[in-house]
PyMOL Python script that loads the backbone (N, CA, C, O; Angstrom):
from pymol import cmd

cmd.read_pdbstr("""\
ATOM      1  N   MET A   1     146.197  99.136 101.069  1.00  0.00           N
ATOM      2  CA  MET A   1     145.773  97.876 100.754  1.00  0.00           C
ATOM      3  C   MET A   1     145.692  97.378  99.418  1.00  0.00           C
ATOM      4  O   MET A   1     145.691  96.161  99.230  1.00  0.00           O
ATOM      5  N   LEU A   2     145.620  98.244  98.401  1.00  0.00           N
ATOM      6  CA  LEU A   2     145.454  98.091  96.983  1.00  0.00           C
ATOM      7  C   LEU A   2     147.085  97.774  96.616  1.00  0.00           C
ATOM      8  O   LEU A   2     147.396  96.825  95.895  1.00  0.00           O
ATOM      9  N   ILE A   3     147.920  98.550  97.116  1.00  0.00           N
ATOM     10  CA  ILE A   3     149.486  98.251  96.950  1.00  0.00           C
ATOM     11  C   ILE A   3     149.860  97.050  97.318  1.00  0.00           C
ATOM     12  O   ILE A   3     150.601  96.367  96.610  1.00  0.00           O
ATOM     13  N   ALA A   4     149.406  96.662  98.433  1.00  0.00           N
ATOM     14  CA  ALA A   4     149.851  95.443  99.094  1.00  0.00           C
ATOM     15  C   ALA A   4     149.341  94.209  98.213  1.00  0.00           C
ATOM     16  O   ALA A   4     150.064  93.228  98.039  1.00  0.00           O
ATOM     17  N   GLY A   5     148.207  94.298  97.730  1.00  0.00           N
ATOM     18  CA  GLY A   5     147.404  93.292  96.776  1.00  0.00           C
ATOM     19  C   GLY A   5     148.193  93.195  95.592  1.00  0.00           C
ATOM     20  O   GLY A   5     148.538  92.072  95.223  1.00  0.00           O
ATOM     21  N   VAL A   6     148.585  94.363  94.837  1.00  0.00           N
ATOM     22  CA  VAL A   6     149.342  94.425  93.631  1.00  0.00           C
ATOM     23  C   VAL A   6     150.883  93.761  94.038  1.00  0.00           C
ATOM     24  O   VAL A   6     151.448  93.076  93.186  1.00  0.00           O
ATOM     25  N   TYR A   7     151.359  93.931  95.014  1.00  0.00           N
ATOM     26  CA  TYR A   7     152.733  93.435  95.243  1.00  0.00           C
ATOM     27  C   TYR A   7     152.621  92.061  95.329  1.00  0.00           C
ATOM     28  O   TYR A   7     153.304  91.319  94.622  1.00  0.00           O
ATOM     29  N   PHE A   8     151.667  91.586  96.284  1.00  0.00           N
ATOM     30  CA  PHE A   8     151.462  90.074  96.439  1.00  0.00           C
ATOM     31  C   PHE A   8     151.107  89.154  95.237  1.00  0.00           C
ATOM     32  O   PHE A   8     151.495  87.996  95.079  1.00  0.00           O
ATOM     33  N   ALA A   9     150.228  89.940  94.345  1.00  0.00           N
ATOM     34  CA  ALA A   9     150.083  89.337  92.951  1.00  0.00           C
ATOM     35  C   ALA A   9     151.333  89.238  92.120  1.00  0.00           C
ATOM     36  O   ALA A   9     151.547  88.273  91.387  1.00  0.00           O
ATOM     37  N   GLY A  10     152.078  90.164  92.237  1.00  0.00           N
ATOM     38  CA  GLY A  10     153.430  90.145  91.606  1.00  0.00           C
ATOM     39  C   GLY A  10     154.411  89.097  91.952  1.00  0.00           C
ATOM     40  O   GLY A  10     155.189  88.548  91.172  1.00  0.00           O
ATOM     41  N   VAL A  11     154.244  88.832  93.548  1.00  0.00           N
ATOM     42  CA  VAL A  11     154.967  87.722  94.141  1.00  0.00           C
ATOM     43  C   VAL A  11     154.438  86.384  93.701  1.00  0.00           C
ATOM     44  O   VAL A  11     155.224  85.459  93.496  1.00  0.00           O
ATOM     45  N   LEU A  12     153.149  86.241  93.547  1.00  0.00           N
ATOM     46  CA  LEU A  12     152.769  85.153  92.982  1.00  0.00           C
ATOM     47  C   LEU A  12     153.035  84.640  91.625  1.00  0.00           C
ATOM     48  O   LEU A  12     153.296  83.465  91.368  1.00  0.00           O
ATOM     49  N   VAL A  13     152.946  85.647  90.739  1.00  0.00           N
ATOM     50  CA  VAL A  13     153.425  85.580  89.428  1.00  0.00           C
ATOM     51  C   VAL A  13     154.935  85.224  89.289  1.00  0.00           C
ATOM     52  O   VAL A  13     155.341  84.383  88.486  1.00  0.00           O
ATOM     53  N   GLY A  14     155.546  85.764  89.935  1.00  0.00           N
ATOM     54  CA  GLY A  14     157.112  85.626  90.032  1.00  0.00           C
ATOM     55  C   GLY A  14     157.566  84.158  90.584  1.00  0.00           C
ATOM     56  O   GLY A  14     158.594  83.575  90.239  1.00  0.00           O
ATOM     57  N   LEU A  15     156.682  83.721  91.426  1.00  0.00           N
ATOM     58  CA  LEU A  15     156.744  82.357  92.014  1.00  0.00           C
ATOM     59  C   LEU A  15     156.337  81.172  91.156  1.00  0.00           C
ATOM     60  O   LEU A  15     156.914  80.086  91.095  1.00  0.00           O
ATOM     61  N   LEU A  16     155.238  81.562  90.496  1.00  0.00           N
ATOM     62  CA  LEU A  16     154.531  80.528  89.574  1.00  0.00           C
ATOM     63  C   LEU A  16     154.957  80.507  88.359  1.00  0.00           C
ATOM     64  O   LEU A  16     155.287  79.427  87.869  1.00  0.00           O
ATOM     65  N   ALA A  17     155.039  81.669  87.634  1.00  0.00           N
ATOM     66  CA  ALA A  17     155.165  81.846  86.131  1.00  0.00           C
ATOM     67  C   ALA A  17     156.391  81.737  85.630  1.00  0.00           C
ATOM     68  O   ALA A  17     156.542  81.491  84.434  1.00  0.00           O
ATOM     69  N   THR A  18     157.557  81.923  86.563  1.00  0.00           N
ATOM     70  CA  THR A  18     159.102  82.116  86.000  1.00  0.00           C
ATOM     71  C   THR A  18     159.567  80.782  85.981  1.00  0.00           C
ATOM     72  O   THR A  18     159.125  79.917  86.737  1.00  0.00           O
ATOM     73  N   GLN A  19     160.624  80.557  84.967  1.00  0.00           N
ATOM     74  CA  GLN A  19     161.441  79.489  85.072  1.00  0.00           C
ATOM     75  C   GLN A  19     162.746  79.587  85.863  1.00  0.00           C
ATOM     76  O   GLN A  19     163.328  80.664  86.000  1.00  0.00           O
ATOM     77  N   GLY A  20     163.176  78.479  86.362  1.00  0.00           N
ATOM     78  CA  GLY A  20     164.465  78.637  87.269  1.00  0.00           C
ATOM     79  C   GLY A  20     164.203  77.921  88.385  1.00  0.00           C
ATOM     80  O   GLY A  20     163.134  77.345  88.587  1.00  0.00           O
ATOM     81  N   GLY A  21     165.352  77.934  89.296  1.00  0.00           N
ATOM     82  CA  GLY A  21     165.317  77.188  90.549  1.00  0.00           C
ATOM     83  C   GLY A  21     164.490  78.021  91.576  1.00  0.00           C
ATOM     84  O   GLY A  21     163.905  79.067  91.295  1.00  0.00           O
ATOM     85  N   VAL A  22     164.510  77.535  92.573  1.00  0.00           N
ATOM     86  CA  VAL A  22     163.773  78.122  93.922  1.00  0.00           C
ATOM     87  C   VAL A  22     164.194  79.569  94.118  1.00  0.00           C
ATOM     88  O   VAL A  22     163.550  80.617  94.144  1.00  0.00           O
ATOM     89  N   VAL A  23     165.597  79.260  94.259  1.00  0.00           N
ATOM     90  CA  VAL A  23     166.350  80.779  94.503  1.00  0.00           C
ATOM     91  C   VAL A  23     166.129  81.726  93.693  1.00  0.00           C
ATOM     92  O   VAL A  23     166.018  82.887  94.084  1.00  0.00           O
ATOM     93  N   THR A  24     166.025  81.353  92.357  1.00  0.00           N
ATOM     94  CA  THR A  24     165.793  82.395  91.191  1.00  0.00           C
ATOM     95  C   THR A  24     164.450  82.870  91.275  1.00  0.00           C
ATOM     96  O   THR A  24     164.213  84.075  91.190  1.00  0.00           O
ATOM     97  N   ARG A  25     163.411  81.883  91.458  1.00  0.00           N
ATOM     98  CA  ARG A  25     162.113  82.309  91.518  1.00  0.00           C
ATOM     99  C   ARG A  25     161.698  83.257  92.814  1.00  0.00           C
ATOM    100  O   ARG A  25     160.843  84.138  92.729  1.00  0.00           O
ATOM    101  N   LEU A  26     162.321  82.991  93.849  1.00  0.00           N
ATOM    102  CA  LEU A  26     162.225  83.676  95.153  1.00  0.00           C
ATOM    103  C   LEU A  26     162.574  85.108  94.898  1.00  0.00           C
ATOM    104  O   LEU A  26     161.853  86.084  95.106  1.00  0.00           O
ATOM    105  N   SER A  27     163.896  85.085  94.375  1.00  0.00           N
ATOM    106  CA  SER A  27     164.522  86.469  94.276  1.00  0.00           C
ATOM    107  C   SER A  27     163.789  87.353  93.211  1.00  0.00           C
ATOM    108  O   SER A  27     163.628  88.549  93.454  1.00  0.00           O
ATOM    109  N   LEU A  28     163.362  86.832  92.097  1.00  0.00           N
ATOM    110  CA  LEU A  28     162.608  87.502  91.247  1.00  0.00           C
ATOM    111  C   LEU A  28     161.118  87.976  91.917  1.00  0.00           C
ATOM    112  O   LEU A  28     160.618  89.098  91.840  1.00  0.00           O
ATOM    113  N   ALA A  29     160.608  86.878  92.539  1.00  0.00           N
ATOM    114  CA  ALA A  29     159.387  87.492  93.216  1.00  0.00           C
ATOM    115  C   ALA A  29     159.354  88.558  94.231  1.00  0.00           C
ATOM    116  O   ALA A  29     158.348  89.237  94.439  1.00  0.00           O
ATOM    117  N   LEU A  30     160.544  88.703  94.902  1.00  0.00           N
ATOM    118  CA  LEU A  30     160.629  89.739  96.011  1.00  0.00           C
ATOM    119  C   LEU A  30     161.230  90.814  95.333  1.00  0.00           C
ATOM    120  O   LEU A  30     161.056  91.903  95.881  1.00  0.00           O
ATOM    121  N   LEU A  31     161.872  90.816  94.324  1.00  0.00           N
ATOM    122  CA  LEU A  31     162.666  92.123  93.945  1.00  0.00           C
ATOM    123  C   LEU A  31     161.881  92.587  92.726  1.00  0.00           C
ATOM    124  O   LEU A  31     162.403  93.539  92.146  1.00  0.00           O
ATOM    125  N   TRP A  32     160.691  92.108  92.182  1.00  0.00           N
ATOM    126  CA  TRP A  32     160.087  92.787  90.948  1.00  0.00           C
ATOM    127  C   TRP A  32     159.715  94.215  91.039  1.00  0.00           C
ATOM    128  O   TRP A  32     159.599  94.876  90.007  1.00  0.00           O
ATOM    129  N   PRO A  33     159.513  94.750  92.242  1.00  0.00           N
ATOM    130  CA  PRO A  33     159.128  96.203  92.181  1.00  0.00           C
ATOM    131  C   PRO A  33     160.348  97.062  91.773  1.00  0.00           C
ATOM    132  O   PRO A  33     160.118  98.198  91.359  1.00  0.00           O
ATOM    133  N   LEU A  34     161.467  96.679  91.842  1.00  0.00           N
ATOM    134  CA  LEU A  34     162.625  97.504  91.321  1.00  0.00           C
ATOM    135  C   LEU A  34     162.668  97.824  89.824  1.00  0.00           C
ATOM    136  O   LEU A  34     163.258  98.803  89.369  1.00  0.00           O
ATOM    137  N   GLY A  35     161.979  96.900  89.070  1.00  0.00           N
ATOM    138  CA  GLY A  35     161.890  97.422  87.723  1.00  0.00           C
ATOM    139  C   GLY A  35     161.338  98.585  87.406  1.00  0.00           C
ATOM    140  O   GLY A  35     162.028  99.316  86.695  1.00  0.00           O
ATOM    141  N   PRO A  36     160.100  99.036  87.789  1.00  0.00           N
ATOM    142  CA  PRO A  36     159.440 100.169  87.540  1.00  0.00           C
ATOM    143  C   PRO A  36     160.119 101.305  88.339  1.00  0.00           C
ATOM    144  O   PRO A  36     159.988 102.459  87.932  1.00  0.00           O
ATOM    145  N   LEU A  37     160.800 101.059  89.394  1.00  0.00           N
ATOM    146  CA  LEU A  37     161.614 102.073  89.933  1.00  0.00           C
ATOM    147  C   LEU A  37     162.785 102.470  89.363  1.00  0.00           C
ATOM    148  O   LEU A  37     163.174 103.635  89.456  1.00  0.00           O
ATOM    149  N   ALA A  38     163.449 101.539  88.724  1.00  0.00           N
ATOM    150  CA  ALA A  38     164.602 101.651  87.764  1.00  0.00           C
ATOM    151  C   ALA A  38     164.036 102.709  86.490  1.00  0.00           C
ATOM    152  O   ALA A  38     164.712 103.640  86.052  1.00  0.00           O
ATOM    153  N   PHE A  39     162.911 102.416  86.098  1.00  0.00           N
ATOM    154  CA  PHE A  39     162.412 103.155  84.940  1.00  0.00           C
ATOM    155  C   PHE A  39     162.295 104.478  85.391  1.00  0.00           C
ATOM    156  O   PHE A  39     162.720 105.366  84.652  1.00  0.00           O
ATOM    157  N   PHE A  40     161.814 104.755  86.426  1.00  0.00           N
ATOM    158  CA  PHE A  40     161.544 106.191  86.908  1.00  0.00           C
ATOM    159  C   PHE A  40     162.879 107.034  87.048  1.00  0.00           C
ATOM    160  O   PHE A  40     163.021 108.163  86.580  1.00  0.00           O
ATOM    161  N   ILE A  41     163.773 106.378  87.709  1.00  0.00           N
ATOM    162  CA  ILE A  41     164.897 106.915  87.965  1.00  0.00           C
ATOM    163  C   ILE A  41     165.784 107.070  86.615  1.00  0.00           C
ATOM    164  O   ILE A  41     166.597 107.994  86.567  1.00  0.00           O
ATOM    165  N   THR A  42     165.658 106.278  85.638  1.00  0.00           N
ATOM    166  CA  THR A  42     166.334 106.412  84.376  1.00  0.00           C
ATOM    167  C   THR A  42     165.616 107.686  83.755  1.00  0.00           C
ATOM    168  O   THR A  42     166.250 108.668  83.369  1.00  0.00           O
ATOM    169  N   VAL A  43     164.423 107.590  83.703  1.00  0.00           N
ATOM    170  CA  VAL A  43     163.661 108.829  83.028  1.00  0.00           C
ATOM    171  C   VAL A  43     163.848 110.154  83.664  1.00  0.00           C
ATOM    172  O   VAL A  43     163.858 111.211  83.032  1.00  0.00           O
ATOM    173  N   ALA A  44     163.992 110.048  84.924  1.00  0.00           N
ATOM    174  CA  ALA A  44     164.512 111.573  85.600  1.00  0.00           C
ATOM    175  C   ALA A  44     165.793 111.942  85.417  1.00  0.00           C
ATOM    176  O   ALA A  44     166.140 113.122  85.445  1.00  0.00           O
ATOM    177  N   GLY A  45     166.716 110.811  85.185  1.00  0.00           N
ATOM    178  CA  GLY A  45     168.143 111.139  84.798  1.00  0.00           C
ATOM    179  C   GLY A  45     168.286 111.662  83.470  1.00  0.00           C
ATOM    180  O   GLY A  45     169.095 112.556  83.219  1.00  0.00           O
ATOM    181  N   LEU A  46     167.495 111.116  82.559  1.00  0.00           N
ATOM    182  CA  LEU A  46     167.342 111.627  81.210  1.00  0.00           C
ATOM    183  C   LEU A  46     166.727 112.961  80.993  1.00  0.00           C
ATOM    184  O   LEU A  46     167.001 113.603  79.979  1.00  0.00           O
ATOM    185  N   LEU A  47     165.892 113.418  81.916  1.00  0.00           N
ATOM    186  CA  LEU A  47     165.203 114.695  81.784  1.00  0.00           C
ATOM    187  C   LEU A  47     166.195 115.677  82.322  1.00  0.00           C
ATOM    188  O   LEU A  47     166.145 116.798  81.816  1.00  0.00           O
ATOM    189  N   VAL A  48     167.183 115.444  83.352  1.00  0.00           N
ATOM    190  CA  VAL A  48     168.053 116.318  83.916  1.00  0.00           C
ATOM    191  C   VAL A  48     169.186 116.496  82.755  1.00  0.00           C
ATOM    192  O   VAL A  48     169.661 117.618  82.578  1.00  0.00           O
ATOM    193  N   VAL A  49     169.631 115.364  81.945  1.00  0.00           N
ATOM    194  CA  VAL A  49     170.753 115.530  81.119  1.00  0.00           C
ATOM    195  C   VAL A  49     170.213 116.502  80.152  1.00  0.00           C
ATOM    196  O   VAL A  49     170.863 117.509  79.872  1.00  0.00           O
ATOM    197  N   ALA A  50     168.897 116.227  79.548  1.00  0.00           N
ATOM    198  CA  ALA A  50     168.438 117.000  78.521  1.00  0.00           C
ATOM    199  C   ALA A  50     168.140 118.378  78.762  1.00  0.00           C
ATOM    200  O   ALA A  50     167.994 119.162  77.824  1.00  0.00           O
ATOM    201  N   ALA A  51     168.034 118.748  80.042  1.00  0.00           N
ATOM    202  CA  ALA A  51     167.745 120.170  80.685  1.00  0.00           C
ATOM    203  C   ALA A  51     169.198 120.862  80.605  1.00  0.00           C
ATOM    204  O   ALA A  51     169.299 122.079  80.445  1.00  0.00           O
ATOM    205  N   ILE A  52     170.139 120.149  80.706  1.00  0.00           N
ATOM    206  CA  ILE A  52     171.510 120.526  80.630  1.00  0.00           C
ATOM    207  C   ILE A  52     171.911 120.976  79.222  1.00  0.00           C
ATOM    208  O   ILE A  52     172.173 122.108  78.815  1.00  0.00           O
ATOM    209  N   ALA A  53     171.890 119.741  78.551  1.00  0.00           N
ATOM    210  CA  ALA A  53     172.148 119.843  76.976  1.00  0.00           C
ATOM    211  C   ALA A  53     171.395 120.770  76.158  1.00  0.00           C
ATOM    212  O   ALA A  53     171.913 121.315  75.183  1.00  0.00           O
ATOM    213  N   PHE A  54     170.180 120.978  76.512  1.00  0.00           N
ATOM    214  CA  PHE A  54     169.321 121.884  75.870  1.00  0.00           C
ATOM    215  C   PHE A  54     168.729 122.796  76.666  1.00  0.00           C
ATOM    216  O   PHE A  54     167.668 122.502  77.218  1.00  0.00           O
ATOM    217  N   PRO A  55     169.266 123.929  76.835  1.00  0.00           N
ATOM    218  CA  PRO A  55     168.971 125.066  77.647  1.00  0.00           C
ATOM    219  C   PRO A  55     167.376 125.430  77.615  1.00  0.00           C
ATOM    220  O   PRO A  55     166.685 125.397  78.633  1.00  0.00           O
ATOM    221  N   LEU A  56     166.911 125.756  76.417  1.00  0.00           N
ATOM    222  CA  LEU A  56     165.444 125.952  76.311  1.00  0.00           C
ATOM    223  C   LEU A  56     164.476 124.961  76.895  1.00  0.00           C
ATOM    224  O   LEU A  56     163.423 125.272  77.453  1.00  0.00           O
ATOM    225  N   PHE A  57     164.947 123.682  76.709  1.00  0.00           N
ATOM    226  CA  PHE A  57     164.215 122.588  77.413  1.00  0.00           C
ATOM    227  C   PHE A  57     164.265 122.657  78.820  1.00  0.00           C
ATOM    228  O   PHE A  57     163.321 122.350  79.548  1.00  0.00           O
ATOM    229  N   GLY A  58     165.414 123.076  79.224  1.00  0.00           N
ATOM    230  CA  GLY A  58     165.622 123.258  80.774  1.00  0.00           C
ATOM    231  C   GLY A  58     164.696 124.182  81.263  1.00  0.00           C
ATOM    232  O   GLY A  58     164.048 123.966  82.287  1.00  0.00           O
ATOM    233  N   VAL A  59     164.583 125.300  80.528  1.00  0.00           N
ATOM    234  CA  VAL A  59     163.883 126.522  81.233  1.00  0.00           C
ATOM    235  C   VAL A  59     162.459 126.107  81.112  1.00  0.00           C
ATOM    236  O   VAL A  59     161.715 126.505  82.008  1.00  0.00           O
ATOM    237  N   ILE A  60     161.901 125.314  80.080  1.00  0.00           N
ATOM    238  CA  ILE A  60     160.524 124.887  79.981  1.00  0.00           C
ATOM    239  C   ILE A  60     160.312 123.826  81.179  1.00  0.00           C
ATOM    240  O   ILE A  60     159.273 123.855  81.839  1.00  0.00           O
ATOM    241  N   LEU A  61     161.202 123.010  81.402  1.00  0.00           N
ATOM    242  CA  LEU A  61     161.049 122.070  82.325  1.00  0.00           C
ATOM    243  C   LEU A  61     160.961 122.633  83.799  1.00  0.00           C
ATOM    244  O   LEU A  61     160.104 122.322  84.627  1.00  0.00           O
ATOM    245  N   ALA A  62     161.924 123.448  83.959  1.00  0.00           N
ATOM    246  CA  ALA A  62     161.860 124.357  85.277  1.00  0.00           C
ATOM    247  C   ALA A  62     160.636 125.173  85.505  1.00  0.00           C
ATOM    248  O   ALA A  62     160.180 125.361  86.633  1.00  0.00           O
ATOM    249  N   ALA A  63     160.148 125.620  84.491  1.00  0.00           N
ATOM    250  CA  ALA A  63     158.868 126.347  84.556  1.00  0.00           C
ATOM    251  C   ALA A  63     157.616 125.415  84.911  1.00  0.00           C
ATOM    252  O   ALA A  63     156.769 125.780  85.726  1.00  0.00           O
ATOM    253  N   LEU A  64     157.558 124.240  84.272  1.00  0.00           N
ATOM    254  CA  LEU A  64     156.419 123.149  84.596  1.00  0.00           C
ATOM    255  C   LEU A  64     156.549 122.854  85.993  1.00  0.00           C
ATOM    256  O   LEU A  64     155.562 122.810  86.727  1.00  0.00           O
ATOM    257  N   VAL A  65     157.984 122.602  86.490  1.00  0.00           N
ATOM    258  CA  VAL A  65     158.094 122.102  87.817  1.00  0.00           C
ATOM    259  C   VAL A  65     157.636 123.154  88.933  1.00  0.00           C
ATOM    260  O   VAL A  65     157.059 122.855  89.979  1.00  0.00           O
ATOM    261  N   ALA A  66     157.982 124.382  88.538  1.00  0.00           N
ATOM    262  CA  ALA A  66     157.555 125.533  89.506  1.00  0.00           C
ATOM    263  C   ALA A  66     156.020 125.728  89.324  1.00  0.00           C
ATOM    264  O   ALA A  66     155.395 125.934  90.364  1.00  0.00           O
ATOM    265  N   ALA A  67     155.302 125.692  88.125  1.00  0.00           N
ATOM    266  CA  ALA A  67     154.056 125.610  88.173  1.00  0.00           C
ATOM    267  C   ALA A  67     153.421 124.616  88.971  1.00  0.00           C
ATOM    268  O   ALA A  67     152.621 124.951  89.844  1.00  0.00           O
ATOM    269  N   GLY A  68     153.734 123.295  88.728  1.00  0.00           N
ATOM    270  CA  GLY A  68     153.332 122.169  89.453  1.00  0.00           C
ATOM    271  C   GLY A  68     153.282 122.279  91.012  1.00  0.00           C
ATOM    272  O   GLY A  68     152.354 121.901  91.727  1.00  0.00           O
ATOM    273  N   TRP A  69     154.520 122.901  91.428  1.00  0.00           N
ATOM    274  CA  TRP A  69     154.705 122.981  92.856  1.00  0.00           C
ATOM    275  C   TRP A  69     153.810 124.031  93.195  1.00  0.00           C
ATOM    276  O   TRP A  69     153.134 123.900  94.216  1.00  0.00           O
ATOM    277  N   TRP A  70     153.702 125.036  92.510  1.00  0.00           N
ATOM    278  CA  TRP A  70     152.821 126.390  92.977  1.00  0.00           C
ATOM    279  C   TRP A  70     151.274 125.773  93.111  1.00  0.00           C
ATOM    280  O   TRP A  70     150.514 126.123  94.013  1.00  0.00           O
ATOM    281  N   LEU A  71     150.947 124.863  92.144  1.00  0.00           N
ATOM    282  CA  LEU A  71     149.492 124.504  92.094  1.00  0.00           C
ATOM    283  C   LEU A  71     149.220 123.535  93.311  1.00  0.00           C
ATOM    284  O   LEU A  71     148.146 123.531  93.911  1.00  0.00           O
ATOM    285  N   LEU A  72     150.198 122.779  93.598  1.00  0.00           N
ATOM    286  CA  LEU A  72     149.992 121.522  94.715  1.00  0.00           C
ATOM    287  C   LEU A  72     150.311 122.130  96.008  1.00  0.00           C
ATOM    288  O   LEU A  72     150.125 121.383  96.969  1.00  0.00           O
ATOM    289  N   ARG A  73     150.701 123.184  96.236  1.00  0.00           N
ATOM    290  CA  ARG A  73     151.118 123.590  97.594  1.00  0.00           C
ATOM    291  C   ARG A  73     149.899 124.092  98.327  1.00  0.00           C
ATOM    292  O   ARG A  73     149.997 124.489  99.488  1.00  0.00           O
TER     293      ARG A  73
END
""", "prot")
cmd.dss("prot")
cmd.show_as("cartoon", "prot")
cmd.util.cbc("prot")
cmd.orient("prot")
């Protein structure tokens, strides 16, 4: 319920507080959750590239992921 409320609040902000035509406002209002999703995808990609470029970082990252998986299972 909370997630739906946040989404609809974002839709209202997208419809009322943005400039542009009706199609622009409607598109922005419906697609606004893709911004945070793109952020998480970008950060995940950067972590993968850093793990390959810097092996010590990769070992530490793998150990953290394994420890997190072990603690959450």
